[in-house]
DSSP file (Angstrom, degrees, kcal/mol; ACC not computed):
  #  RESIDUE AA STRUCTURE BP1 BP2  ACC     N-H-->O    O-->H-N    N-H-->O    O-->H-N    TCO  KAPPA ALPHA  PHI   PSI    X-CA   Y-CA   Z-CA
    1    1 A M              0   0    0      0, 0.0     0, 0.0     0, 0.0     0, 0.0   0.000 360.0 360.0 360.0 -32.9  -56.0  -10.4  150.6
    2    2 A F    >   +     0   0    0      3,-0.0     3,-1.5     2,-0.0     2,-0.1   0.244 360.0 134.5-109.9  11.7  -56.3   -7.8  147.8
    3    3 A N  T 3  S+     0   0    0      1,-0.2     3,-0.1     3,-0.0     0, 0.0  -0.372  71.2  17.1 -65.0 137.5  -52.9   -6.1  148.3
    4    4 A G  T 3  S+     0   0    0      1,-0.3    -1,-0.2    -2,-0.1     2,-0.2   0.535  89.1 139.3  82.1   7.1  -50.9   -5.5  145.2
    5    5 A R    <   -     0   0    0     -3,-1.5    -1,-0.3     1,-0.1     4,-0.1  -0.601  53.7-139.0 -85.9 147.3  -53.8   -6.0  142.8
    6    6 A H  S    S+     0   0    0     -2,-0.2     2,-0.2    -3,-0.1    -1,-0.1   0.846  86.2  56.1 -71.8 -34.7  -54.2   -3.6  139.8
    7    7 A F  S    S-     0   0    0      1,-0.1    -2,-0.1     2,-0.0    31,-0.0  -0.637  97.3 -94.2-100.7 158.3  -57.9   -3.3  140.3
    8    8 A D    >>  -     0   0    0     -2,-0.2     4,-1.7     1,-0.1     3,-0.6  -0.298  33.8-116.0 -67.4 152.2  -59.9   -2.1  143.3
    9    9 A R  H 3> S+     0   0    0      1,-0.2     4,-2.7     2,-0.2     5,-0.2   0.824 113.8  58.7 -61.8 -32.6  -61.2   -4.8  145.7
   10   10 A E  H 3> S+     0   0    0      1,-0.2     4,-2.3     2,-0.2    -1,-0.2   0.871 105.3  49.9 -64.8 -36.3  -64.8   -3.9  145.0
   11   11 A V  H <> S+     0   0    0     -3,-0.6     4,-2.4     2,-0.2    -1,-0.2   0.912 112.3  47.1 -67.5 -42.7  -64.3   -4.6  141.3
   12   12 A I  H  X S+     0   0    0     -4,-1.7     4,-2.5     2,-0.2     5,-0.2   0.938 113.8  47.1 -64.4 -47.3  -62.7   -8.0  142.1
   13   13 A I  H  X S+     0   0    0     -4,-2.7     4,-2.7     1,-0.2     5,-0.2   0.908 112.4  50.7 -62.1 -42.1  -65.5   -8.9  144.6
   14   14 A L  H  X S+     0   0    0     -4,-2.3     4,-2.6    -5,-0.2     5,-0.2   0.923 111.6  46.5 -62.5 -45.6  -68.2   -7.9  142.1
   15   15 A C  H  X S+     0   0    0     -4,-2.4     4,-2.2     2,-0.2    -2,-0.2   0.926 115.2  45.6 -64.0 -44.9  -66.7   -9.9  139.3
   16   16 A V  H  X S+     0   0    0     -4,-2.5     4,-2.3     2,-0.2     5,-0.2   0.928 114.3  48.7 -65.6 -43.8  -66.3  -13.0  141.4
   17   17 A R  H  X S+     0   0    0     -4,-2.7     4,-2.7    -5,-0.2     5,-0.3   0.926 112.8  46.8 -62.9 -45.0  -69.7  -12.7  142.9
   18   18 A W  H  X S+     0   0    0     -4,-2.6     4,-2.3    -5,-0.2     6,-0.6   0.889 112.1  51.3 -64.5 -38.6  -71.5  -12.2  139.6
   19   19 A C  H  X S+     0   0    0     -4,-2.2     4,-0.8    -5,-0.2    -1,-0.2   0.913 116.5  39.6 -65.4 -41.8  -69.6  -15.1  138.0
   20   20 A L  H  < S+     0   0    0     -4,-2.3    -2,-0.2    -5,-0.2    -1,-0.2   0.868 122.9  39.5 -75.8 -36.8  -70.5  -17.5  140.9
   21   21 A R  H  < S+     0   0    0     -4,-2.7    -3,-0.2    -5,-0.2    -2,-0.2   0.912 127.5  26.8 -81.5 -44.1  -74.1  -16.3  141.3
   22   22 A Y  H  < S-     0   0    0     -4,-2.3    -3,-0.2    -5,-0.3    -2,-0.1   0.397  94.8-126.1-106.3   1.8  -75.3  -15.7  137.7
   23   23 A K     <  +     0   0    0     -4,-0.8     2,-0.2    -5,-0.3    -4,-0.2   0.892  47.5 168.0  54.6  43.8  -73.1  -18.1  135.8
   24   24 A L        -     0   0    0     -6,-0.6    -1,-0.2    -5,-0.1     2,-0.1  -0.568  36.6-111.2 -82.5 151.5  -71.8  -15.5  133.4
   25   25 A S     >  -     0   0    0     -2,-0.2     4,-2.1     1,-0.1     5,-0.2  -0.396  24.3-114.4 -76.8 162.1  -68.8  -16.2  131.2
   26   26 A F  H  > S+     0   0    0      1,-0.2     4,-2.2     2,-0.2     5,-0.1   0.863 118.4  52.7 -65.3 -35.4  -65.5  -14.5  131.8
   27   27 A R  H  > S+     0   0    0      2,-0.2     4,-2.1     1,-0.2    -1,-0.2   0.879 107.4  51.9 -68.3 -37.6  -65.9  -12.7  128.5
   28   28 A D  H  > S+     0   0    0      2,-0.2     4,-2.4     1,-0.2    -2,-0.2   0.922 110.7  48.2 -62.9 -43.3  -69.3  -11.4  129.4
   29   29 A L  H  X S+     0   0    0     -4,-2.1     4,-2.4     2,-0.2    -2,-0.2   0.900 109.9  51.5 -63.7 -40.7  -68.0  -10.1  132.7
   30   30 A A  H  X S+     0   0    0     -4,-2.2     4,-1.9     1,-0.2    -1,-0.2   0.900 111.2  48.7 -62.8 -39.2  -65.1   -8.4  130.9
   31   31 A E  H  X S+     0   0    0     -4,-2.1     4,-1.7     2,-0.2    -2,-0.2   0.893 110.4  50.7 -67.2 -39.8  -67.6   -6.8  128.5
   32   32 A M  H  X S+     0   0    0     -4,-2.4     4,-0.7     1,-0.2    -2,-0.2   0.885 111.1  48.3 -65.4 -38.2  -69.8   -5.6  131.4
   33   33 A M  H ><>S+     0   0    0     -4,-2.4     5,-2.6     1,-0.2     3,-0.7   0.860 107.1  56.6 -69.6 -34.3  -66.8   -4.1  133.2
   34   34 A A  H ><5S+     0   0    0     -4,-1.9     3,-1.5     1,-0.3    -2,-0.2   0.865 101.4  56.9 -64.3 -35.0  -65.7   -2.4  129.9
   35   35 A E  H 3<5S+     0   0    0     -4,-1.7    -1,-0.3     1,-0.3    -2,-0.2   0.753 106.3  51.4 -65.3 -22.8  -69.2   -0.7  129.8
   36   36 A R  T <<5S-     0   0    0     -4,-0.7    -1,-0.3    -3,-0.7    -2,-0.2   0.285 127.2 -99.1 -96.8   8.3  -68.3    0.7  133.3
   37   37 A G  T < 5S+     0   0    0     -3,-1.5     2,-0.3     1,-0.3    -3,-0.2   0.581  86.3 118.5  88.9  10.1  -65.0    2.1  132.1
   38   38 A L      < -     0   0    0     -5,-2.6    -1,-0.3    -6,-0.1    -2,-0.2  -0.728  49.6-153.4-106.9 159.3  -62.8   -0.7  133.4
   39   39 A S        +     0   0    0     -2,-0.3     2,-0.3    -3,-0.1    -9,-0.1  -0.279  28.3 154.2-132.2  52.2  -60.6   -2.9  131.3
   40   40 A P        -     0   0    0      0, 0.0     2,-0.2     0, 0.0    -6,-0.1  -0.613  41.1-127.1 -77.7 141.4  -60.0   -6.3  132.9
   41   41 A V    >>  -     0   0    0     -2,-0.3     4,-1.7     1,-0.1     3,-0.8  -0.538  22.2-113.9 -81.3 152.6  -59.2   -9.1  130.4
   42   42 A H  H 3> S+     0   0    0      1,-0.3     4,-2.1     2,-0.2     5,-0.1   0.820 117.0  56.1 -60.8 -30.6  -61.3  -12.3  130.7
   43   43 A T  H 3> S+     0   0    0      2,-0.2     4,-2.1     1,-0.2    -1,-0.3   0.835 103.6  54.5 -70.6 -30.1  -58.3  -14.3  131.8
   44   44 A T  H <> S+     0   0    0     -3,-0.8     4,-2.2     2,-0.2    -2,-0.2   0.926 108.9  47.7 -65.1 -44.2  -57.7  -11.9  134.7
   45   45 A I  H  X S+     0   0    0     -4,-1.7     4,-2.5     1,-0.2    -2,-0.2   0.893 109.1  54.5 -63.6 -39.3  -61.3  -12.5  135.8
   46   46 A M  H  X S+     0   0    0     -4,-2.1     4,-2.3     1,-0.2    -1,-0.2   0.909 108.6  48.5 -60.0 -42.4  -60.8  -16.2  135.5
   47   47 A R  H  X S+     0   0    0     -4,-2.1     4,-2.3     2,-0.2    -2,-0.2   0.892 109.9  52.3 -65.2 -39.6  -57.7  -16.0  137.7
   48   48 A W  H  X S+     0   0    0     -4,-2.2     4,-3.2     2,-0.2     5,-0.4   0.936 110.2  48.2 -60.0 -46.6  -59.7  -13.9  140.3
   49   49 A V  H  X S+     0   0    0     -4,-2.5     4,-1.7     1,-0.2    -2,-0.2   0.928 114.4  45.1 -62.7 -45.3  -62.5  -16.5  140.4
   50   50 A R  H  < S+     0   0    0     -4,-2.3    -1,-0.2    -5,-0.2    -2,-0.2   0.855 119.7  42.0 -66.3 -34.2  -60.0  -19.4  140.8
   51   51 A W  H  < S+     0   0    0     -4,-2.3     4,-0.4    -5,-0.2    -2,-0.2   0.902 122.6  33.4 -80.9 -43.1  -58.0  -17.6  143.5
   52   52 A Y  H  X S+     0   0    0     -4,-3.2     4,-2.3    -5,-0.2     5,-0.2   0.644  95.4  82.2 -95.2 -15.7  -60.8  -16.0  145.6
   53   53 A T  H  X S+     0   0    0     -4,-1.7     4,-2.6    -5,-0.4     5,-0.2   0.919  91.1  51.1 -59.1 -46.5  -63.6  -18.6  145.4
   54   54 A P  H  > S+     0   0    0      0, 0.0     4,-2.2     0, 0.0    -1,-0.2   0.895 112.0  48.2 -59.2 -36.9  -62.2  -20.8  148.2
   55   55 A E  H  > S+     0   0    0     -4,-0.4     4,-2.4     2,-0.2    -2,-0.2   0.901 111.4  49.6 -68.7 -40.4  -61.9  -17.8  150.5
   56   56 A F  H  X S+     0   0    0     -4,-2.3     4,-2.5     2,-0.2    -1,-0.2   0.913 111.9  48.6 -63.4 -42.2  -65.4  -16.6  149.7
   57   57 A V  H  X S+     0   0    0     -4,-2.6     4,-2.7     2,-0.2    -2,-0.2   0.910 110.7  51.0 -64.5 -42.1  -66.8  -20.1  150.4
   58   58 A K  H  X S+     0   0    0     -4,-2.2     4,-1.0    -5,-0.2    -2,-0.2   0.919 113.5  44.3 -61.9 -43.9  -64.9  -20.3  153.7
   59   59 A R  H  X S+     0   0    0     -4,-2.4     4,-0.8     1,-0.2    -2,-0.2   0.866 113.4  50.9 -70.3 -35.6  -66.3  -17.0  154.8
   60   60 A W  H >X S+     0   0    0     -4,-2.5     4,-1.8     1,-0.2     3,-1.0   0.925 107.3  53.1 -66.4 -44.0  -69.8  -17.8  153.7
   61   61 A N  H 3< S+     0   0    0     -4,-2.7    -1,-0.2     1,-0.3    -2,-0.2   0.763 100.4  63.0 -64.8 -24.3  -69.8  -21.1  155.5
   62   62 A R  H 3< S+     0   0    0     -4,-1.0    -1,-0.3    -5,-0.2    -2,-0.2   0.852 115.0  30.5 -67.9 -32.9  -68.8  -19.4  158.7
   63   63 A F  H << S+     0   0    0     -3,-1.0     2,-0.2    -4,-0.8    -2,-0.2   0.598  95.9 103.3-101.6 -14.3  -72.1  -17.4  158.7
   64   64 A A     <  -     0   0    0     -4,-1.8     2,-0.4    -5,-0.1    -4,-0.0  -0.509  63.5-141.9 -73.8 134.6  -74.4  -19.9  157.0
   65   65 A A        -     0   0    0     -2,-0.2     2,-0.1     1,-0.0    -2,-0.1  -0.792  16.6-118.2 -98.1 138.4  -76.7  -21.7  159.3
   66   66 A A        -     0   0    0     -2,-0.4     3,-0.1     1,-0.1    -1,-0.0  -0.473  10.8-143.0 -72.6 144.2  -77.5  -25.3  158.8
   67   67 A A        -     0   0    0      1,-0.3     2,-0.2    -2,-0.1     3,-0.1   0.639  56.1 -92.3 -82.2 -14.9  -81.1  -26.2  158.2
   68   68 A G        -     0   0    0      1,-0.2    -1,-0.3     3,-0.0     3,-0.1  -0.747  49.8 -58.8 129.3-177.5  -81.0  -29.4  160.2
   69   69 A Q  S    S-     0   0    0      1,-0.3     2,-0.3    -2,-0.2    -1,-0.2   0.963 111.5 -21.1 -67.1 -52.4  -80.3  -33.0  159.6
   70   70 A S        +     0   0    0     -3,-0.1     2,-0.3     2,-0.0    -1,-0.3  -0.985  62.7 179.0-154.9 152.1  -83.1  -33.5  157.1
   71   71 A W        -     0   0    0     -2,-0.3     2,-0.3    -3,-0.1    -3,-0.0  -0.991   9.4-156.7-154.3 153.2  -86.3  -31.8  156.2
   72   72 A R        -     0   0    0     -2,-0.3     2,-0.6     2,-0.0    -2,-0.0  -0.949  13.0-136.3-132.7 150.9  -89.1  -32.3  153.7
   73   73 A V        +     0   0    0     -2,-0.3     2,-0.4     2,-0.0    -2,-0.0  -0.938  21.9 172.6-110.8 124.1  -91.6  -30.0  152.2
   74   74 A D    >   +     0   0    0     -2,-0.6     3,-1.0     3,-0.1    -2,-0.0  -0.834   1.4 176.0-130.1  93.8  -95.2  -31.2  151.9
   75   75 A E  T 3  S+     0   0    0     -2,-0.4    -1,-0.1     1,-0.2    -2,-0.0   0.580  72.4  64.7 -77.9  -9.3  -97.3  -28.2  150.8
   76   76 A T  T 3  S+     0   0    0      1,-0.1    11,-4.2    10,-0.1     2,-0.6   0.550  88.7  72.3 -92.4  -6.2 -100.6  -30.2  150.5
   77   77 A Y  E <   +A   86   0A   0     -3,-1.0     2,-0.3     9,-0.3     9,-0.2  -0.925  64.7 162.9-114.5 108.6 -100.9  -31.1  154.2
   78   78 A V  E     -A   85   0A   0      7,-2.5     7,-3.0    -2,-0.6     2,-0.6  -0.829  38.9-117.4-126.7 161.2 -101.9  -28.1  156.3
   79   79 A K  E     -A   84   0A   0     -2,-0.3     2,-0.5     5,-0.2     5,-0.2  -0.887  30.9-178.7-102.2 120.3 -103.3  -27.5  159.8
   80   80 A I  E >  S-A   83   0A   0      3,-2.8     3,-1.8    -2,-0.6    -2,-0.0  -0.979  71.0 -18.0-123.3 121.0 -106.7  -25.8  159.8
   81   81 A R  T 3  S-     0   0    0     -2,-0.5    -1,-0.1     1,-0.3     3,-0.1   0.852 129.0 -51.8  52.0  39.6 -108.4  -25.0  163.1
   82   82 A G  T 3  S+     0   0    0      1,-0.2     2,-0.5    -3,-0.0    -1,-0.3   0.481 118.9 106.4  82.2   2.9 -106.1  -27.4  164.9
   83   83 A K  E <   -A   80   0A   0     -3,-1.8    -3,-2.8     2,-0.0     2,-0.3  -0.962  68.5-128.5-120.6 129.7 -106.9  -30.3  162.6
   84   84 A W  E     +A   79   0A   0     -2,-0.5     2,-0.3    -5,-0.2    -5,-0.2  -0.580  40.6 163.1 -74.5 131.4 -104.4  -31.6  160.0
   85   85 A T  E     -A   78   0A   0     -7,-3.0    -7,-2.5    -2,-0.3     2,-0.3  -0.981  39.7-102.7-147.5 156.0 -106.1  -31.9  156.6
   86   86 A Y  E     -A   77   0A   0     -2,-0.3     2,-0.7    -9,-0.2    -9,-0.3  -0.619  29.6-132.0 -81.7 139.4 -105.1  -32.2  153.0
   87   87 A L        -     0   0    0    -11,-4.2    -1,-0.0    -2,-0.3   -12,-0.0  -0.829  23.6-154.2 -92.2 113.5 -105.2  -29.1  150.8
   88   88 A L        -     0   0    0     -2,-0.7     3,-0.1     1,-0.1     2,-0.1  -0.694  17.5-115.1 -91.4 139.5 -107.0  -30.1  147.6
   89   89 A P        -     0   0    0      0, 0.0     2,-0.2     0, 0.0    -1,-0.1  -0.370  34.0-105.1 -69.8 150.8 -106.4  -28.1  144.4
   90   90 A R              0   0    0      1,-0.1     0, 0.0    -2,-0.1     0, 0.0  -0.483 360.0 360.0 -72.9 145.2 -109.2  -26.1  142.9
   91   91 A S              0   0    0     -2,-0.2    -1,-0.1    -3,-0.1     0, 0.0   0.413 360.0 360.0-111.1 360.0 -110.8  -27.6  139.8
């Protein structure tokens, strides 16, 4: 998957992951890599993200577990000593 790339696979994975997770711009990522002694151009990072994102999503979906058909969170209704009761906020 990473054969023939100028940069190491860890650098590519790190840039793509940071871009997808933290919504950093490509120029910000290029600047962050420059601080670490690497010199990828922002357009190179953009190409990595466009090329590797579908593969990352495919691999993530293989291990991600579904939460179920539907679920709701109701934090105000709790069970105390076997009896369901509403949790009232402190005043």
